[in-house]
Every structure is written in structure tokens, then in C-alpha cells.
C-alpha positions as CSV (number, residue, x, y, z in Angstrom):
1,X,-36.8,-18.6,26.0
2,X,-40.0,-17.4,27.6
3,X,-41.9,-14.2,27.0
4,X,-40.2,-12.5,30.0
5,X,-36.7,-13.4,28.8
6,X,-37.5,-12.1,25.3
7,X,-38.8,-8.8,26.8
8,X,-35.6,-8.4,28.8
9,X,-33.1,-8.7,25.9
10,X,-31.6,-5.4,24.9
11,X,-32.7,-3.7,28.2
12,X,-30.1,-2.1,30.4
13,X,-29.6,-0.8,33.9
14,X,-27.1,1.1,36.0
15,X,-24.7,-0.9,38.1
16,X,-24.7,-0.3,41.8
17,X,-21.1,-1.6,42.4
18,X,-18.1,-3.3,40.9
19,X,-19.3,-6.9,41.2
20,X,-19.5,-9.1,38.2
21,X,-22.4,-11.1,39.6
22,X,-25.6,-9.8,41.1
23,X,-29.4,-10.0,41.4
24,X,-31.7,-7.1,40.4
25,X,-35.4,-6.7,40.4
26,X,-36.5,-6.0,36.9
27,X,-39.8,-6.1,35.1
28,X,-41.6,-7.6,38.1
29,X,-39.2,-10.3,39.2
30,X,-35.7,-10.9,40.4
31,X,-33.2,-11.8,37.8
32,X,-29.6,-13.0,38.3
33,X,-27.0,-11.5,36.0
34,X,-23.4,-12.0,35.2
35,X,-21.1,-9.4,33.5
36,X,-19.1,-11.2,30.8
37,X,-17.9,-8.3,28.8
38,X,-16.1,-5.3,30.4
39,X,-15.3,-4.3,33.9
40,X,-18.3,-2.8,35.8
41,X,-17.8,0.3,37.9
42,X,-20.3,2.1,40.1
43,X,-22.9,3.7,37.7
44,X,-21.8,1.7,34.7
45,X,-24.5,0.8,32.2
46,X,-25.1,-2.9,32.0
47,X,-26.8,-4.2,28.8
48,X,-28.6,-7.6,28.7
49,X,-27.6,-9.3,25.5
50,X,-28.2,-13.0,26.2
51,X,-30.3,-15.1,28.6
52,X,-29.7,-18.8,29.4
53,X,-31.4,-20.9,32.0
54,X,-33.0,-17.8,33.6
55,X,-29.6,-16.0,34.0
56,X,-29.0,-12.8,32.2
57,X,-25.6,-12.2,30.6
58,X,-24.7,-8.5,30.4
59,X,-21.9,-6.3,29.0
60,X,-20.7,-2.9,30.1
61,X,-21.9,-0.3,27.6
62,X,-21.4,3.2,28.9
63,X,-22.6,4.8,25.6
64,X,-26.2,4.1,26.7
65,X,-28.3,6.8,28.3
66,X,-31.1,6.7,30.8
67,X,-33.6,8.6,28.5
68,X,-34.3,5.5,26.4
69,X,-37.4,3.3,26.7
70,X,-35.0,0.3,27.1
71,X,-33.6,1.7,30.4
72,X,-34.7,-0.3,33.5
73,X,-35.1,1.6,36.7
74,X,-33.7,-0.8,39.4
75,X,-35.2,-0.8,42.9
76,X,-32.8,-0.1,45.7
């Protein structure tokens, strides 16, 4: 796990749709993610909990709020 991957763990972002796979621009680069826990909806919070081979594994966690330092603002 490189420095970027370690920095991304525990971060979260708002889902733009209901897809379980996607690509987002976060922390200066594009990252591929896969939702493996929960069903994403528009505006669901997706939390990064594991990274393997450059792919982020996320879970739906709607208890998270945007006012945290771990929230990632995703470019549109």
C-alpha cells in the first residue's frame, strides 16, 4: 500500500448514482471504486475501507456527515 492509498482509507464521498462501480477524482488522481457492502442510492455516503491493487472497496454508510475532515468533495 503506497502513501496515497493509506491517506484514502477511512475517507468518504457522496454517491452520484446507484452504480456499484465507478471512478472518482479524489486527492489529486482518479480512483476506481467498487461498492461491496450495501446498496448505493443517489447521495448515499460511500466510505473507503480497503484498497487492493489500486482499487478502492467502499461501503454505504449514511451515518457519516459532510462536516468531517474525512469527507472528500468529488469533482463533477
